[in-house]
C-alpha positions in Angstrom: 0.0 0.0 0.0 1.8 3.1 -1.2 -0.8 5.7 0.0 -1.5 5.6 3.7 -3.5 8.8 3.8 -7.3 9.1 3.2 -8.6 12.2 1.3 -9.9 14.3 4.2 -7.4 16.8 5.4 -7.1 20.4 6.5 -3.9 22.5 6.4 -2.4 25.7 5.3 0.1 25.7 2.4 2.7 27.5 4.4 2.9 24.5 6.6 4.0 22.3 3.7 7.8 22.0 3.0 8.8 21.4 -0.6 12.6 21.2 -0.1 13.4 17.6 0.4 13.5 14.4 -1.6 12.7 11.1 0.1 15.4 8.6 0.6 12.7 5.9 0.7 11.7 4.9 -2.8 9.1 2.3 -3.8 9.7 0.3 -7.0 6.0 0.5 -8.0 3.0 2.7 -7.0 1.4 -0.5 -5.6 4.4 -1.4 -3.4 4.6 -0.6 0.3 7.7 0.9 1.9 9.4 4.1 3.1 8.4 5.8 -0.1 4.7 5.7 0.8 2.5 8.8 1.2 1.9 9.0 5.0 5.4 8.3 6.3 6.6 10.5 9.1 10.1 11.7 8.3 13.2 13.5 9.6 15.8 15.5 7.8 18.7 13.2 6.7 20.6 15.8 4.6 20.0 19.5 5.1 23.1 21.2 3.8 21.8 24.4 2.1 25.3 25.1 0.9 25.0 22.2 -1.6 24.2 22.8 -5.2 20.4 23.2 -5.7 20.4 20.2 -8.1 22.6 17.2 -8.1 23.4 14.9 -11.1 24.2 11.3 -10.9 24.5 8.2 -13.0 21.3 6.1 -12.6 20.2 2.9 -14.2 16.6 4.2 -14.1 17.4 6.2 -17.2 18.2 2.9 -19.1 21.4 2.5 -21.1 23.4 5.7 -20.7 26.8 4.7 -22.2 26.1 4.9 -25.9 29.0 6.0 -28.1 29.5 9.8 -28.5 27.2 10.7 -25.6 29.0 13.2 -23.5 26.7 13.0 -20.4 23.3 11.5 -19.5 22.7 12.0 -15.8 19.7 12.0 -13.5 18.8 15.2 -11.7 18.2 15.0 -7.9 17.4 17.2 -5.0 20.4 17.1 -2.6 18.3 17.8 0.5 16.7 14.6 1.7 14.3 13.2 4.4 13.9 9.6 5.6 11.6 7.7 7.9 11.7 9.0 11.5 11.5 6.9 14.7 11.2 7.5 18.4 13.7 10.1 19.6 14.1 11.7 16.2 13.1 15.3 15.3 10.1 14.8 13.1 9.6 17.4 10.4 6.2 16.1 9.1 4.4 13.5 7.0 4.8 12.9 3.3 1.8 13.8 1.3 2.8 12.0 -1.9 4.5 8.7 -2.6 7.9 8.4 -4.1 7.9 5.6 -6.8 9.7 4.5 -9.9 7.0 2.6 -11.9 3.3 2.2 -12.2 1.4 -1.0 -11.4 2.2 -2.3 -14.9 5.9 -1.8 -14.4 6.0 1.1 -16.7 8.5 3.9 -15.7 6.7 7.0 -14.4 9.6 9.0 -15.8 8.0 8.6 -19.2 4.4 8.7 -18.1 3.9 12.1 -16.3 0.1 11.8 -16.4 0.2 8.5 -14.5 2.5 10.1 -12.0 -0.1 12.7 -11.3 -3.0 10.2 -11.2 -1.1 8.0 -8.7 -0.2 11.0 -6.4 3.5 10.3 -7.0 6.9 12.0 -7.3 9.9 10.4 -8.9 13.0 9.3 -7.0 15.1 12.4 -6.3 12.2 14.8 -6.8 11.0 16.9 -3.8 8.1 15.4 -2.0 5.7 17.7 -0.1 6.0 17.2 3.7 3.3 18.5 6.0 4.4 19.7 9.4 1.1 21.0 10.9 -2.5 20.3 10.1 -5.3 17.7 10.2 -4.9 14.4 8.3 -6.8 11.2 8.0 -4.7 8.0 8.1 -5.2 4.3 7.6 -4.9 3.0 11.1 -3.5 -0.4 10.1 -0.5 1.1 8.2 0.2 4.4 10.2 -0.5 3.5 13.8 1.8 0.9 15.3 -0.9 -1.0 17.2 -3.4 -0.6 14.3 -5.9 1.4 16.4 -6.1 4.2 19.0 -8.9 5.9 20.9 -10.3 9.4 20.3 -8.4 11.8 22.5 -5.2 9.7 22.5 -1.9 11.5 21.9 0.5 10.2 19.2 4.2 10.2 19.0 6.9 8.6 16.8 7.1 4.8 17.1 10.2 2.7 17.4 9.2 1.4 14.0 10.5 4.0 11.5 7.8 6.1 9.8 4.9 5.1 12.1 3.1 6.6 15.0 2.1 5.0 18.3 -0.9 6.1 20.4 -1.0 6.6 24.1 -3.1 8.5 26.7 -0.4 10.5 28.6 0.8 14.0 27.7 4.5 14.1 26.8 7.0 16.4 25.2 7.5 13.8 22.5 3.9 14.0 21.4 3.4 15.3 17.8 -0.4 15.1 17.6 -3.7 14.0 18.9 -6.5 11.8 17.5 -9.6 13.8 16.9 -11.9 11.0 15.5 -11.9 7.5 14.3 -14.1 5.5 11.9 -14.7 2.5 9.7 -14.4 2.6 5.9 -16.6 -0.2 4.6 -16.5 -1.3 1.0 -19.9 -2.0 -0.6 -18.7 -1.8 -4.2 -17.8 -4.5 -6.7 -14.0 -4.0 -6.5 -11.5 -4.2 -3.7 -11.0 -1.0 -1.7 -7.4 0.0 -1.0 -8.1 0.5 2.7 -11.2 -1.6 3.4 -10.4 -4.6 1.3 -13.1 -6.8 -0.5 -16.7 -5.8 -0.6 -18.9 -6.8 2.4 -22.0 -6.7 0.2 -25.1 -4.4 0.3 -26.4 -3.9 3.8 -23.8 -6.1 5.4 -22.0 -5.0 8.5 -18.2 -4.8 8.5 -15.3 -3.6 10.5 -12.7 -3.2 7.8 -10.8 0.0 6.9 -10.3 1.5 10.4 -9.1 5.1 10.0 -8.2 8.0 12.4 -8.3 11.8 12.0 -5.2 13.2 13.6 -4.2 16.8 14.3 -0.4 16.9 14.0 2.1 19.6 14.9 5.7 18.4 14.3 
């Protein structure tokens, strides 16, 4: 699951940082990993004295050593973030996923429309990181224990990129759960968060989500 965030969110654009590329990169948009949208991150490279764009040899471009080609390099953002864990200084949560290919193994580099449709950025591109606001997360993939109660505080987990819920106030808190709910699939296709359809009128407990106010 490469997108751990549900659509409902509230935030101001000035609370979104667009300076850092993610060190976590998923091979496909359907893969799960540190390149997901909804990963809580820390700064891993923040030298503003570096060149604004770096260039590197990268097999993602395909064959780059044809005769008489002077240079064929891949541009990257030198400033980076990576998944944060307990004790780290969290700068926020990634709003887009970082991926190389779509679900059909086609490179997003050559398919910019699909990159937009899948809410993706390429490896080395800056990913928007939200530091303050309200987000809705899939509990199973964002919260360490899979669930938390309304009013619980959240802090970084010992599992990188995740949160853990607890009831005590602490200086390590980065947010609080405002609401929880169940996303139930009554359609004909699988739902990314709720799974297979439970059928018309059927009760279900799939797709637990939480609305969290964060302030990293």
